[in-house]
C-alpha positions in Angstrom: 7.8 -19.6 -16.9 7.6 -15.9 -16.8 7.4 -14.2 -20.2 11.0 -13.5 -21.3 12.3 -16.5 -19.3 11.0 -19.4 -21.3 12.2 -18.4 -24.7 14.4 -15.4 -24.0 11.8 -12.9 -25.3 11.0 -9.9 -23.1 7.5 -8.7 -23.0 6.8 -5.4 -24.6 5.1 -2.6 -22.6 2.6 -1.5 -25.3 0.0 -4.3 -24.7 -3.7 -3.3 -25.2 -5.8 -3.4 -22.0 -8.5 -6.1 -22.4 -12.0 -4.7 -21.8 -14.0 -6.6 -19.2 -16.5 -7.6 -21.9 -13.6 -9.6 -23.5 -12.5 -11.4 -20.4 -12.5 -15.2 -20.6 -15.6 -17.3 -19.8 -16.6 -18.5 -16.4 -14.0 -20.7 -14.7 -14.5 -24.4 -14.1 -15.9 -26.0 -11.0 -13.5 -26.7 -8.1 -15.4 -29.7 -6.8 -14.3 -29.6 -3.1 -10.7 -28.7 -3.7 -9.1 -27.0 -0.7 -8.5 -23.4 -1.3 -6.7 -21.3 1.3 -7.4 -17.6 1.2 -5.6 -14.9 3.3 -7.0 -11.5 3.8 -10.5 -13.1 3.6 -12.6 -10.5 5.4 -11.6 -7.4 3.3 -13.7 -6.4 0.3 -11.6 -8.2 -2.3 -11.1 -11.2 0.0 -14.8 -11.5 0.6 -15.6 -11.4 -3.1 -12.9 -14.0 -3.8 -14.2 -16.3 -1.0 -17.7 -16.0 -2.5 -16.4 -16.8 -6.0 -14.4 -19.8 -4.9 -17.3 -21.1 -2.8 -19.7 -20.7 -5.7 -17.5 -23.0 -7.7 -17.7 -25.7 -5.1 -14.4 -25.2 -3.4 -13.7 -26.0 0.2 -12.6 -22.5 1.2 -10.3 -22.0 4.2 -10.7 -18.4 5.3 -7.7 -16.9 7.1 -8.9 -14.0 9.3 -7.6 -12.1 12.2 -11.0 -11.3 13.6 -13.3 -14.1 14.6 -16.3 -11.7 14.5 -15.6 -10.6 10.9 -14.8 -14.1 9.8 -18.0 -15.5 11.2 -20.0 -12.7 9.7 -18.4 -13.5 6.3 -19.3 -17.1 6.6 -22.9 -16.2 7.5 -23.1 -13.8 4.6 -21.9 -16.2 2.0 -24.1 -19.1 3.3 -27.1 -16.8 3.1 -26.5 -16.6 -0.6 -25.0 -20.1 -1.1 -26.4 -22.4 1.6 -24.2 -25.3 0.5 -21.0 -23.3 0.6 -18.1 -25.2 2.2 -16.4 -22.6 4.3 -13.9 -23.1 7.2 -12.7 -20.2 9.3 -9.2 -20.2 10.7 -8.6 -17.3 13.0 -4.9 -16.3 12.7 -2.6 -13.8 14.3 -0.9 -10.8 12.7 0.6 -12.2 9.4 3.1 -9.3 9.4 4.8 -11.1 12.2 7.0 -14.0 11.1 6.0 -16.2 14.0 2.3 -15.8 13.2 2.8 -16.6 9.5 4.8 -19.7 10.5 2.2 -20.8 13.0 -0.6 -20.3 10.5 1.3 -22.6 8.0 1.8 -25.2 10.7 -1.9 -25.2 11.6 -2.8 -25.6 8.0 -0.5 -28.6 7.7 -2.0 -30.2 10.8 -5.6 -29.7 9.6 -5.4 -30.3 5.9 -3.9 -33.4 4.2 -4.0 -31.5 0.8 -4.0 -27.9 -0.3 -5.0 -27.4 -3.9 -4.9 -23.6 -4.1 -3.2 -20.9 -2.0 -4.3 -17.4 -2.6 -2.2 -14.7 -1.1 -4.7 -11.8 -0.9 -3.7 -10.2 2.4 -1.9 -6.9 1.9 -2.1 -3.3 3.0 -0.6 0.2 2.7 0.4 2.1 5.8 0.6 5.9 6.0 3.2 5.8 8.8 6.3 3.8 9.0 5.8 0.9 11.4 8.3 -1.7 12.5 7.1 -5.2 13.4 8.3 -7.2 16.4 10.8 -8.9 14.1 12.3 -5.6 13.1 10.9 -5.2 9.6 8.9 -2.4 8.0 5.3 -3.5 8.1 4.4 -3.1 4.4 7.4 -5.4 3.5 6.6 -7.8 6.3 2.9 -8.3 5.4 3.0 -7.9 1.6 6.3 -9.8 0.9 7.6 -11.9 3.8 4.3 -13.3 4.9 3.4 -14.9 1.5 7.0 -16.0 1.2 6.9 -17.8 4.6 3.5 -19.4 3.9 4.5 -20.6 0.5 7.8 -22.0 1.7 6.3 -23.9 4.6 3.4 -25.2 2.6 5.6 -26.1 -0.4 5.7 -29.9 0.2 2.0 -30.1 0.8 1.3 -28.2 -2.4 3.5 -30.6 -4.3 1.8 -33.6 -2.7 -1.5 -32.1 -3.8 -0.4 -31.4 -7.4 -1.7 -30.1 -9.6 -1.9 -27.1 -7.3 -1.8 -23.4 -7.7 -0.4 -20.4 -5.9 -2.0 -17.0 -6.7 -0.3 -13.8 -5.6 -2.4 -10.6 -5.6 0.0 -8.0 -6.7 -0.8 -4.5 -8.2 0.0 -2.2 -11.1 1.5 0.0 -8.4 4.7 -2.1 -9.0 5.4 -0.2 -12.2 8.0 2.5 -12.1 9.5 1.0 -8.9 12.8 -0.7 -8.2 13.9 -2.8 -5.2 15.5 -0.7 -2.5 18.2 -3.2 -1.7 20.0 -1.0 0.8 16.8 -0.4 2.9 14.9 -3.6 2.1 14.1 -4.3 5.7 13.4 -0.9 7.1 12.5 1.4 4.2 14.2 4.6 5.1 13.2 7.2 4.1 9.6 6.0 4.2 7.1 6.9 1.5 3.8 5.0 1.8 2.9 4.8 -1.9 6.6 4.0 -2.7 6.8 1.3 -0.1 3.5 -0.3 -1.3 4.6 -0.3 -5.0 8.0 -1.7 -4.1 6.4 -4.5 -2.1 4.2 -5.5 -5.1 7.3 -5.5 -7.4 9.0 -7.7 -4.9 6.0 -10.0 -4.8 6.1 -10.4 -8.6 9.9 -11.1 -8.5 9.2 -13.8 -5.9 6.4 -15.2 -8.1 8.9 -15.7 -10.9 11.5 -17.4 -8.6 8.9 -19.6 -6.9 7.7 -20.6 -10.4 11.2 -21.6 -11.3 11.7 -23.6 -8.1 8.4 -25.4 -8.4 9.1 -26.2 -12.1 8.2 -29.9 -12.9 6.3 -30.5 -9.7 2.8 -29.7 -10.9 2.6 -26.5 -8.8 2.1 -23.2 -10.7 2.6 -19.7 -9.3 1.1 -16.6 -10.9 0.5 -13.0 -9.9 -2.2 -10.5 -10.8 -3.5 -7.0 -10.7 -7.1 -6.8 -9.5 -7.7 -3.3 -10.7 -8.8 -0.3 -8.6 -11.5 -1.9 -6.4 -14.0 -0.4 -3.9 -12.6 -2.8 -1.3 -11.9 -0.6 1.7 -8.3 -0.6 0.8 -6.4 2.0 2.9 -9.2 2.2 5.5 -6.7 1.1 8.1 -5.2 4.6 7.9 -7.4 7.1 9.7 -5.6 10.1 8.3 -5.4 11.9 5.0 -4.1 9.0 3.0 -7.0 6.8 4.1 -9.5 9.5 3.2 -8.0 10.1 -0.2 -7.8 6.4 -1.1 -11.3 5.9 0.2 -12.7 8.8 -1.9 -10.8 7.9 -5.0 -11.8 4.2 -5.0 -15.4 5.1 -4.2 -15.4 7.2 -7.4 -13.4 5.2 -9.9 -13.1 1.8 -8.3 -14.7 -1.4 -9.6 -16.9 -3.6 -7.5 -15.1 -6.2 -5.4 -16.9 -9.0 -7.2 -15.4 -7.8 -10.5 -12.0 -7.2 -8.9 -12.0 -10.8 -7.6 -12.6 -12.3 -11.0 -8.9 -12.7 -11.9 -8.0 -14.3 -8.6 -10.9 -16.8 -9.0 -9.9 -17.4 -12.7 -6.3 -18.2 -11.8 -7.5 -20.5 -9.0 -9.8 -22.5 -11.2 -9.5 -22.0 -15.0 -8.4 -25.2 -16.9 -6.8 -23.1 -19.6 -4.1 -21.7 -17.2 -3.3 -25.1 -15.8 0.2 -25.0 -17.2 0.8 -21.3 -16.9 3.3 -20.3 -14.3 5.4 -17.2 -13.5 2.9 -15.0 -15.3 1.2 -11.7 -14.4 -2.5 -11.4 -15.2 -4.8 -8.4 -15.7 -8.6 -9.0 -16.3 -7.9 -12.7 -16.6 -5.3 -12.3 -19.4 -1.6 -12.6 -19.2 0.1 -9.2 -19.5 3.7 -8.0 -19.1 4.6 -6.7 -15.7 7.3 -4.0 -15.5 10.8 -4.4 -17.1 12.3 -4.4 -13.6 10.3 -7.5 -12.7 12.1 -9.6 -15.3 15.5 -9.8 -13.7 16.6 -13.3 -12.9 19.5 -12.0 -10.7 17.1 -9.8 -8.7 14.6 -12.7 -8.4 17.3 -15.0 -6.9 18.8 -12.3 -4.7 15.4 -11.3 -3.2 14.5 -14.9 -2.7 17.7 -15.5 -0.8 17.3 -12.3 1.2 13.8 -13.4 2.2 15.1 -16.8 3.3 17.8 -15.1 5.4 15.4 -12.6 7.0 12.6 -15.0 7.7 14.7 -18.0 8.6 12.5 -20.1 6.4 14.1 -22.0 3.5 12.5 -23.5 0.5 12.8 -27.3 0.4 16.0 -28.3 -1.4 14.3 -31.4 -3.0 10.7 -31.5 -4.3 9.4 -34.6 -6.1 8.8 -34.2 -9.8 5.3 -34.1 -11.3 3.9 -37.6 -11.4 6.5 -39.2 -9.1 
């Protein structure tokens, strides 16, 4: 479980950052295991897809654009001719109906799902409200992975050992959950809304880990680092330009940024790790605010209420 949950010990914040040169060795082969990846056509998603394919996974690429998705498949196959890639064109995952429909299509098409990587996410310079009435950052970064995980929960358990990987961010630090404005984020601050959404994703990671306990399904989150991934490019204003310039100067390559996602999807040494937060392929403490069992349960229940999607009450134990 999450640090501080298993033995009542809270992580301390003064943990040394692990240099890239000290990161764990290359992950193990995935040997045709089905890995579902959202946000596949962005810079970080593309690198994650390539990394998973290089390990032999059967990678299911969720993409809104058929053109971008097809270009990604061609690009990876030019480098890895034997890559097993399957494109699934989806709607707007910020809309609950599209997230639910995506999960249903996955259930129809795949008899097993070994890895579910929630990579889709974004920041928005202006407050937008989805067709369901939720602020878009919250809807895409929090409600969508919640709905997909809930609706795919039984298939993940049937496929155990299985893994859920949530791409969070160090932007969650110094943030709290805005309970009174959870759905609409008023007043709206782009960086604040983004950081809050990543804190909420980590809280859900902990609660999902608790609810999947004993089933063989693990749930972990990660910070990919600052990555030259095109993040923020959806904003054609000052925020997009500032983010683009900053990441072009200090950002890591997408391939390096994707290492932790690929590691959590494949490494045998984290087979039993769940409810953890990883940086550079090492378990690190997330913020103090993210280790609040009452907040984890409350947010989970709020997401169930808002999405209309409930986590299965009974899941078979590991090995049953």
